[in-house]
C-alpha positions as CSV (number, residue, x, y, z in Angstrom):
1,M,0.1,0.1,0.0
2,D,1.9,2.9,-1.3
3,I,-0.2,6.1,-1.6
4,S,0.9,9.7,-1.5
5,K,-0.9,12.6,-0.4
6,Q,-1.0,14.2,-4.0
7,Q,-2.8,10.8,-4.8
8,L,-5.2,10.9,-2.1
9,S,-5.9,14.6,-2.7
10,A,-7.4,13.6,-6.3
11,E,-9.7,11.3,-4.8
12,T,-11.0,13.5,-2.0
13,T,-13.5,16.2,-2.3
14,F,-12.8,19.6,-0.5
15,C,-15.6,22.1,0.7
16,A,-14.9,25.4,2.4
17,S,-17.3,27.1,5.0
18,R,-16.9,29.9,7.8
19,S,-15.6,28.8,10.8
20,S,-16.6,29.6,14.3
21,G,-14.1,31.2,16.5
22,K,-11.5,33.9,17.2
23,G,-10.8,36.3,14.0
24,G,-13.1,39.5,14.6
25,Q,-14.6,40.7,11.9
26,N,-12.6,38.5,9.7
27,V,-14.5,35.4,11.0
28,N,-17.7,36.6,8.9
29,K,-16.1,37.1,5.7
30,V,-13.5,34.1,5.1
31,S,-14.4,30.5,4.9
32,S,-11.6,28.9,6.4
33,R,-13.1,25.7,7.7
34,V,-12.4,22.6,5.3
35,E,-14.6,19.5,5.2
36,L,-13.1,16.5,3.5
37,I,-14.7,13.8,2.1
38,F,-13.1,10.5,0.7
39,D,-15.5,8.0,-0.6
40,V,-13.4,4.6,-0.3
41,N,-16.0,2.5,-2.5
42,A,-15.1,4.8,-5.5
43,S,-11.3,5.2,-4.8
44,D,-9.3,3.7,-7.5
45,L,-6.3,3.9,-5.3
46,F,-6.9,0.5,-3.4
47,S,-7.9,-2.8,-4.2
48,D,-11.1,-4.5,-3.5
49,Q,-9.6,-6.6,-0.4
50,E,-7.9,-3.2,1.0
51,K,-11.3,-1.3,0.7
52,Q,-13.1,-4.2,2.2
53,L,-10.4,-3.8,5.6
54,L,-10.6,0.0,5.3
55,L,-14.2,0.1,5.7
56,S,-14.4,-2.8,8.8
57,K,-11.7,-0.9,10.4
58,L,-13.3,2.5,9.6
59,V,-16.8,1.8,10.8
60,S,-16.9,4.8,13.4
61,K,-15.8,7.1,11.1
62,L,-17.8,6.6,7.8
63,N,-20.8,8.0,7.2
64,K,-24.3,6.3,5.7
65,D,-22.9,6.7,2.3
66,G,-19.4,4.9,3.2
67,A,-17.5,8.1,2.9
68,V,-15.1,9.6,5.8
69,H,-15.4,12.8,6.7
70,V,-12.7,15.0,8.2
71,V,-13.0,18.2,9.5
72,C,-10.8,20.8,10.2
73,D,-11.0,24.5,11.4
74,E,-8.3,25.3,13.6
75,E,-6.3,27.6,11.5
76,R,-7.2,30.6,10.3
77,S,-6.0,30.1,7.0
78,Q,-8.2,27.7,4.2
79,Y,-5.2,26.2,2.7
80,L,-3.7,25.3,6.1
81,N,-6.9,23.7,7.3
82,R,-6.7,21.5,4.0
83,E,-3.3,20.4,4.5
84,K,-4.2,19.5,8.0
85,A,-7.5,17.7,7.1
86,L,-5.8,15.6,4.1
87,E,-3.0,14.8,6.6
88,K,-5.5,13.9,9.4
89,L,-7.1,11.6,6.5
90,Y,-3.5,10.3,5.8
91,Q,-3.1,9.5,9.2
92,I,-6.5,7.3,9.5
93,I,-5.8,5.3,6.6
94,I,-2.2,4.4,7.5
95,K,-3.3,3.3,10.8
96,A,-6.3,1.1,9.6
97,F,-3.5,-0.6,7.6
98,E,-1.2,-1.0,10.6
99,K,-1.3,-4.7,12.0
100,P,-1.6,-5.5,15.4
101,K,1.6,-6.5,17.4
102,P,0.8,-10.2,18.8
103,R,0.4,-10.3,22.3
104,K,3.3,-12.5,24.2
105,P,1.5,-14.5,26.5
106,T,3.2,-14.0,30.1
107,K,3.0,-15.5,33.5
108,I,2.3,-13.6,36.7
109,S,5.6,-13.6,38.9
110,K,6.2,-15.2,42.5
111,A,6.2,-11.9,43.7
112,A,3.5,-10.8,42.5
113,K,1.2,-13.7,43.4
114,A,2.6,-13.7,46.9
115,K,1.7,-10.1,47.2
116,R,-2.1,-11.2,45.9
117,T,-2.8,-14.0,48.6
118,E,-1.7,-11.6,51.2
119,Q,-3.7,-8.7,50.7
120,K,-6.5,-11.5,50.3
121,Q,-5.2,-12.7,54.2
122,L,-5.4,-9.1,55.3
123,Q,-8.9,-8.5,53.8
124,S,-10.0,-11.6,55.6
125,V,-8.8,-11.1,58.8
126,K,-10.1,-7.2,58.2
127,K,-13.9,-9.2,57.8
128,N,-13.8,-11.5,60.3
129,S,-12.7,-9.0,63.0
130,R,-15.9,-7.3,62.0
131,R,-18.3,-10.4,62.5
132,K,-20.0,-11.0,65.7
133,N,-19.3,-13.8,67.8
134,F,-22.6,-16.0,68.2
135,D,-21.0,-18.5,70.3
136,F,-22.8,-18.8,73.6
């Protein structure tokens, strides 16, 4: 999977709108907020197998049409927001293709077992001391 940001940019749709936040009068005039939409199914960058993997890994980030929606309004410049949104999308895709490291099975150490049993004994003594004695 070798994709560049330029290839990714060619397959995304950008939409600019007015951002909220700091900026004074300028915020009402300039459309600096960028919405990036990347349709996974319509992409030519990935094979069908890679598309299925992406769709399964990005379930929480997909809209009802199967597109990834990234919004950025951190900067006052539309160009910088566009670059940041593209970087976010790139990182999301890279992370989706990462294979998780296999877990190494480990055993509990003797010291940890001893500490656990000691804590259980102390808890048992504490609870037994609260008990009423019903021997007559």
